[in-house]
N, C-alpha and C positions, 0 to 999 in steps of 0.2 A: 386391353381391359380381356377383350376378345381372348388372347393367347393365354394368360394369365388363368381365365376359368379353363379351358382346355386342358390345362397341362394339371390342375388341380383334380377334373375327371379320371386324367390319365392314371395318377397317382392313385386313387383309390380302385379303380380298375383294377393294377396292379396288388395290393393290400389285400383286394377278394380273392384273388388270382393267388398268390401269396398262399392263403387261407385257405382255399378249397383244394392245391398241392399236399399243403400239409396233412391237409383229412383224410385224402386218399392216402397217403403215405402211410399216416397210421392206420388207415383200414386194414392195408396192406401188410402193414406188420403184426398184425391181429391175425390175419387169415394163416399168414405163414406159422405163425404160433401155432393157433389151433387148426394145420395143416391135417396133422394126425386123427386130429378127433372133428373133420371134416363131415363123416357120415354122421356122428352121433350130434355132430352141430346142426345139418345140413336142414333139418329142418328150423331150427334158430334159424339161419342164415337168411333161408325165403322169408322168412316174417320179416328180418332185419333189412331187407333186400328194398322193397315196398317205402320202408321210412326212408332208406338213404333216397329213394325216388325223390318223398316227397319233402326230403331236406335240400335236395339240388331244386326240385320246385320252385320251393321257399325262396332260395336262393338268387335262384332267376328274377323270381318278382322282385325279391327286393332290390335287386340290380335296376330292375325294370324301374319300379318307383325311382328309384336315387339317381336314374337317369334323368330321368321327367322333372324330376327337384334340378336335376342340375340344368337342365335347360328352359326350364322357367326362371332358374338365378339367370342363368344367360340375358336370355330375354328382359327381363327387367333390369339387368347393369346395363345393357345396349340403349332403351327405352331413357334410363337417367342419364346416361352419358350424352345421347341425342338433346337431352333437356336442358342439359348445362351445357351443351353445344348451341343453340338456340340463344337462352339467357345473354351468353357471354357477346352472339351478333347483334342483341338487342341494346345490351348496353356500350357495346364500339358504337352502333349507331346513333346512341342519345349523345355520345361524346362527343363525336361530329359536327354532331347539329349545334351542340351547342360552345363548339371551337367556332366553325359558321358565325354563328351570332355574335361570340365575340370579332371578329375579323369584323361583321358590318357594322356595331357600337362603333370600334375604332374610326374605322376611315370615316364615319358620320360626323364624330368627335373632331377629327383632324379638317374634315368641309368646315365644320360652324367655328374652329380656330382660324382659320384661312379668312373666312368670310369676315371677321372680327378686326383681323387685322388689317384689312382692307379697306372697312369703315375708319380705322384711325387715321391711316395714311389720307383719307381724302377730305377730312376734318382738320382742315391746316389752318394757325391761328392766323389772324390778318392784324399788322400793326395799326391800320387804321381803322378797324369795325369799330363801331359804339359799342360804348358800354353795356347798355344792355343786352347786345348782338353777343359781344364777346362772355357777360355770365351766364349766357345762355346754351352758351357752345359749351361751357365750361362743365355745366350741368348734364349735360347730355355725354361728354364725356364720361363722367362719374358711372353714367346708369351705364354705359356698354363696358366699364372696367366692371361693375359690378356683377352683370351680366358672365361676365366671360370671367370671372374668379367659380362665380356658382356653375356655369359647367366645366371648366377645370373638376370640381370637387366632382361632378357626374354621378352626383346622389338626390337627384331632385326627384319630387315625386312628381306622377302622369299633373296634376292640377298645376304645380308651380312650374311648369315646361309649359303648360298652357298660358300662363300668367305672363312669363318671359318673353314669349313670345308674342305676345298682342303687346308690351310695354316696348318691343323690338320695333314692331312697329311704328307703335305712337311716336318712337323716337326718330323711325325715319321720315315719318309726316313732317315734325317740328324740322329737323335738318334740312329738310325740301322748303320748309316757309321761311327760316332764318336765311338760308343761305341766297333764298331769292331776294329779299331783304338786305342783304348784304351785295349782291351785286347793283341792285338799284343804289344804295348810297352811293356806289363806287363810281354809277352813272348808267343808263342804260346807252350812251354812245360813247366811247371812249375810242382811243387813240394809241399807240405805239407808233414806235421808230426803229427801225433797224440799221444800220450801215455794215454797209458789203464791207468784207476786208480786203486792203488794198494797200499798195506799199507808200501809195501816194497818202499822207494825212494832213498837209500844211493846209488843207481848205475848212475842216471839222473840225471844233473842238468842242468835248463834253465839259459839264460847267456841273457837276453835282449829276442825280442820276435822271434828272426830268428836264434838264434844261442842254441846249444844244445853241452854239455859236455858229453860224456859216459866214468866213473870211470871204471879202470877194479875190480873187484873182490876184494880182501885180497887173496882168495882159489886159484885164477890162477896167483898169482905174485910167482916169487921165494924167493923174500924177503920182510918182510914187510915196508923197508924204499923205495921199489918203489911204486911212486905214477903216474903209466902210465893214460892217457887222452887221448881220442880222441874227437872232436873238428868235428861237422858237422854244417852248414849251409845252411838254404832253407828259402822260401819269408815266408810261415807262420809254427808257430811251436804251436799246442795245445796243451796247459797242461792236466792235469787230474780233472780240473774243469770245464774246458771247455764243452758246453752242447750242445745239437744237433743241437737244431735253431742257437748258437754262428758259429758250423760248416758249416751251410749249409748257412750263410751272405756270407761268405770268398766265396759261391760256386754259388751263385746266379748269378751272370756276367756272369759266363761263362751259362750257360742254357738259360739265355737273348742273346749268342749269337747266338743259336739254332734258337731262332725265327727271329734272326737278320738273317738267311738263310747261319749258318755255319755247318759244322760238328764239335761234340764233343765229345771226350772220357773221364771219369772219370773213373780211375781206384784205385780199393782199394787192397794196397798189405802189404804182413805182415807174421808172422809167426799162424801156429794155436792157437787160444785163446786169440789172439791181438785186437781182438774187429772189424776184417773188418767188416764183415755181423750186426752187428748192427751199426755203420757207413751207412750201405751205407739202409740196411732197418728198422733199431730200432726195436721200442714194442709198443706195443697197447698204449701207455705213452707218447713214446716218438719218434716221426717219423722221420727216417732216410733219405738220400742222395734222393733217389727214390721216394717216395708218395710226400715228399716237392716239387719234378723238376716237377712230374706229375703235381701236383695245381697249380704251377704259368704257364704253357706252358697252361691247359686249360685257366684259367687267361688271357693270352696273347691273346689268341684266339680270347677270349669273346671281348679283345676292336679290335682286327683286324675284326672280324665280322658285328661290328657297321660301321667300315671306308668303308668298302663294300667289305672287301677280301673275297674269295671262299675259304675256309680250308680245309685239310683233315690228320686226326690223325689214324696212325698206329702202332700198338704195337709187337712185337714179344720179346719171352721168350726162348734163348737159353742156352745149357747145351754142355760143351766140357770136357769130359769123356775118361779120356785114350784115347786123341789122335782121340777119333769121336765126332761127333756133332748130339746132338739130340734136334730136339722139343720138349719144355717143354710144349705144350699145346696139341698137339695130341702125345706126350708120343714117337713119332717115330724119327729111325735113320734118319736123312738129312742131304745133300751136303750147302742145301739154306732154310734157318730158313724162313717159310710163316708169311707176315706180316698181322695184323688183323684190322679190321676197328673199330673204338671208337667213339660212340659217349657222353660221358661223363667221370666221373671218376672211379663212380661206375662200370663202366664195366670195366675199366682198374687192379681194383680191384680186380673183381672175377676171370680174367685169371691170374692176380697174386698169387694169391692165388691157384690155377690149378696148377700152376709151381711149385711153394715154394714144392707143395708134391710133385711132379715128381721128385726135385732131389736129387741127391747122396750124402747122408752123411753116417757117421762113425763112431765109438769112436775110438781114440787115445789116446795114452799115453797122447798129451799134451790137449787133450778136448776132453768132453765125448761126443758131435756130431759135428764132422767136417766135415767143407764141402770139399767131394772130389772131388769136380770140379770145371770149371769155368764156371760160371753164369754171361753169358750175358741180359741186359734188353736194349732194341733196341725201341725208338720211331722217328718214322719221320713224319715228319711235313711239306706237302705240301700244296702252296696258288699261285692265283694270283688275282692280281688288275691291270685290263687295259695291260698294255704291261710288269707288275712287276711281278716275280715271287719267290720263293723259294723252295727250297727241301733240306732238311736237316734233320739230324739223329742226337740225343744223343745215347750214349752210353754208360752204368753207366756197371760198371765192376766189381762183386764180385768174386777176384781170389783164387784161393785154395791156403791151408797153404804152405807156403814158407819153412816148417821142414825138416833138414836133415833126412835120413831115420833112421840112427845111434840114432838119438838124440830120434825120435819120436820112436824107439823101433818096426815102424813095419815088418812087416810078411806076407807072403802068399798073398792075393789079396789088402791087405794093404801096402804092400812094393811093386808092383807093380804099382798101383795109385800113389804112393808117385815118383818113377822114372819119370812115366808119367807127372808129375803135374811139379818137378822140373826141366826137359826137356824143356816142354812149357816156365817156365819163364825165363831158360836161353835162349832161344830163343827171348821171349819180349826182354832181356839184349841184343841181338846182334842184334835185329829193330834198337832200339834207338843208341847204340854205329853206326851202318851204318849210320845214320841218323845224328847223331854228327861228324864223319868225312868224311861225303857227300860224300860217296863211290856209284858210279854208281848203284851197283846192291845191293839191301835192301832186304836180307833172309826172306821175310815175311811169303816164303810155306815150312820156315823149321820147322813149328808148326800147328797145326789146328785155336791153336788162334790168330794169328799173322795174317794169311792169310783171317780170317773172316774180320780182323778189319781192315787190308789193306787199303782198298779207305776211310777209316773214319780220318787215320793217315797221311794224305798227304796234298798238298798245302796249305790253307787256313785255315786247320783244327785246332781246339785248343787240347791240350792235358794235363789232370790232373793228376799227381797220389800222390792218400792219403795213406802214407807210415803209416801202425800202427805197433807202438811198445811196449812191456811190459816192465816196470820197474824193474822186479822181476829180483834179480843177479843170478839165476841160470840161465834165458833166457840171459844172458850177451854175449853168440857165437852168436844165434841165431837174437840179435839184430842188432847186429854190424855188420852181414852178412845182413839184412835190411835197415840201412844206407848208407852202404859204395854202394849196390844198388841202392838205392834212389838219394844218391849224385852223379851217375854215370847217372843215368835219368837224374837231373837236369841241368847238362852238355850239353845237346842236344838243336838241335835247327831244327825246321822240313826243309824238303827237300824242297826248293822252284822249 
């Protein structure tokens, strides 16, 4: 624009100069024609000369005035150009702000959609649920489906959004209530059985999903005509083909009960080498109960945070070895394990790796790397939302091997360890028996194991024992003992 103004100004100057040249030429022409009469017209010429000076002066003044107007026009044009540039920058900034707001809205929508899908996955329909519970869960599903539809439209008013948020909080509260009723309907104490995969399967026979028949191997029979069998019934029996995901699918509702505000204990019981540690911890390719439970609770916690809950998660790792309690993080003997605040799953995994390195293991006849202690993983969840509060603990216990000393052929320190292990397992059985017979005194103090868990095994607490057994015929006696112990636990009910 400045260049155009300069070109216009140059053009006008050139026109004026041409006019002046033309005027002077005409003047010279007149002078030439009248050169002969110069004397006569000298006086007139002298009179005309001031007029010429006036014309020149007037011309210069016009040029100056025009130049001033051109400068003012330049100034106004430049000012208008800057104003338009400022307006363009302003509108560009407004456009960027609107794009950022749209991106934030899209991210919020995706997070809320993910939350709805997680809630839908957590609420599985149970075949044995009471009709009232089933009907309630269906109503909750309808409410969540309605909320998801409204959120997908994304045209809710402020008042509707607040109302839906409150409905979601109410839905979560009802879900916690009915899920706890469902768990209590299934029993506060339940026993599952897992058969370790093995090539020798002639000793065990599954009869349906919940009944297992244990056949006595021929070398234990006095006559080949004898066919003595023992039958056991549990809530669920996992055969040799069951994988880690299938195992956890049956336990996930109990873990959910911790998020609902109730204490839960899950024991892995069985002889050395029956797969307890694999069930609880898994390996790099097949995660066990502990890492899967941690993932589930952190996922649930994220949903709670989005609903406005203030939550804290703490974890502790305890080993009970020869009736002595030891904190596996500090590697020091202790009466009470210190629970550590954790922010995410990665931090839990780091503590868990430290605990595994510090746990007591040794080689026995039954297993090359036998766990010689009881391992207790604790995860405490605390939260509050207004006047609602939860404070619950998940206890995942990998018990030491339950083999008899003469079977494992231990001696020295291993023999001492085996006696301590069997003593604590016997005390655990006495506790279950006292709960079953509803005795006024439950002998929690008879072992460090039961005393460490007593406050998590009473009242509305839920307990599950996963008895791990071997299908090898040479493990018959140990398998029979494990199944009988598990059957005794199965008959117990929580002391109210």
